[in-house]
Steps between C-alpha positions, in 0.01 A plus 500: 500500500848516648522332838804414706593149606820336626787463253797286606820697551691267269251579221557874534878451513487291183295776339758766574790282384362336186207706377165642593280247676120483489313281747132449419223347712167436328181498708132438418333840538172353628605211728846623598647157421838456333490434125727217386583451133446860391714596200702808587701685236773748590657701217819690582576793269874534440620679181856378565386138465515336154132404533396834657207333678573212738168316526475242777193281549448293814217344700415565862575221749273357770559817703379711210850641452746540216838674479678676216840656457625717216627840397251766402687825452177650362272307734292184476140400438295226660193305396312204646262245346317201649211292369184602679628849580502839331844597376722756674711744299392335174329635188169672583642608837760761583855368483681462831853637497788578736741786441873432524497693829228275641696190395815609679572266790218260406122526524219285630139495385174348618267469202131440561348308209125535456331167424249448220181423696178570309520732199149612403314710246482871586419829335847639422561837336779748446415865450825655379500870426790560262662174394172331413287775351211263425460413867523851645241610754466876536325613818164628369466799736729725705439561871198272524447136596457235231461124542678216321353154433775235512280231345400721207838671472335840461382808684159488658219695330471778398868483406502144363319168482592380849218398733667446839748745654770274643694810605479875460764741370534875527772677304602862546793710382645846556725689262822618667715656228647432161792261490839667525670437167743686280256502209289821508134456586376636166716249310361214708145626447553508123642145499213358707242683287657349190483152651130537575428631152672196348288276721184686406436599862401832649779706658413720799690674778381228739651240268825697500503509881447123515780438251756751626410567862588377847203365693393381843276196467267326742336162445259369763374141511193416708222240514122533490421231757567442868795266577620522141856620448856422400830381645831630366745209464872574529684243714320206336522643150776313318582638153758221452231231520274422206216507758567841650243501781366233738242258362214613723364844584510554879186473710570815702690828492325691222517880513199699371707740286842583359644826364785582263647850525736542206718759333610504138817689595786494752683214665179325609335516158284200416576318826318186387635150453425164342645313801184520711146371466150522646234255610144630466179389670189615314124436463463433872162389634449518878271281708260633763782510756721713276737213418615420149267251336656516155773686314713488187876536482753642254870583477697776330864470393691826548380845599201668341671739258353835406631783281411866496270456199294246698644197324464211747661156489478196725536124459239287678347155552140454623338184634123498427434207734345626821714440814782341301827665606708305250678738258745254343430566134522250216621713204316267261164577665433870476127553548500810280420436131810473284443831322470700825748789499782462754469123541754367249834343598412427862787281612520559879277293728 
C-alpha cells in the first residue's frame, strides 16, 4: 500500500543530485505500531554498473524508517523481512518493484507488515482448470444451481460426494460468433477435429464452437442460508505479502450473492484478477431471534475463474471450527488427506 508521509526537502534534493532515493517506513499491519529492526533490501537495476544490480540491505530505526540511495535506470525492487512477521516482496509473494519513472525524484513507501499470530490447520485446496489438470473442477450443469462443499472439496450430490452446500454456483453461456482470424473456418474445424481424435474424444459442432467461438459468460454465486454470504476484498488484499489477506474474517458486511459477467473477446475479455480475494460465511445457524448462533468461515485468493467450457478454478481455505474467524493457515497442517487432488504445494498461509 502506497501512502504519503513527510520527506525532508534535503532528502529529495540529495536524491536528485546523487541518485534515486527510497525512503521506507515499516508499520505493523494489525497494531499500527512502528516496526524497528526490520531488514529492508533495495536492489537498484543499472546495466551501466559493473555489478548490474546494486543490492543494499539496511534495518529500520526506532521510527521504523530506513533510507536508500542509488541509480536504477531500469528500476528497483524492494523486500522486507522481520522475525515474527510475514515477508513482503519475498519468495512466495509477488515482487515489489519501482519503474525508473517512479524512482525519478525519489520515492517514499509505507509498508504494512502482517504479523504471524496464530497459524492453524485448515482445509486448503486449489482447483486449477488448465495448469493443474488433476485438480480441475468442471461445473457439472449449465444454467442450473449446484452446491459446493468446502470441507469435502467436491460438488454436493447428485453431482459429487459433498454433503453440505457452502455456496451455490450457476454457470451460463451464450455463443456470440466465431473468432475473427485469418485462418479459414473449415481449416480450423479440421485441426480441432484432429486434436480430439488424437485424444480419443468425441468431436461435435458444439465442441467446435467452444474451441473456436466468442462467448458471453455469466457465473452467479449465492448461498443457501440466511445471513450467509461473501465479502470481496480489494483494499486489504496485499499480493506483495506472504499473508495476502487479513488474519480474521470480518464479523459483518457479507453480501448474499455475487455475479461475474464475462466476455471471451474484446478489450474487456477475461476481466478477472488474482489481486483480490473473498471472505465467506457459511453454514449459518440462527437463534430464535434471528441472530447468528453459529457459522463457519472461509477465504478465497483471487477471482473465481470460469471458461466457456465450464472449467472452474478457485483457491480456498476453510475453517471447520464453528464461530472461529481465524483464517491464518499453517501450510504444514492441511486437513485434506495428502492424496487429495489440488492440495499439493500449498505454500501461502
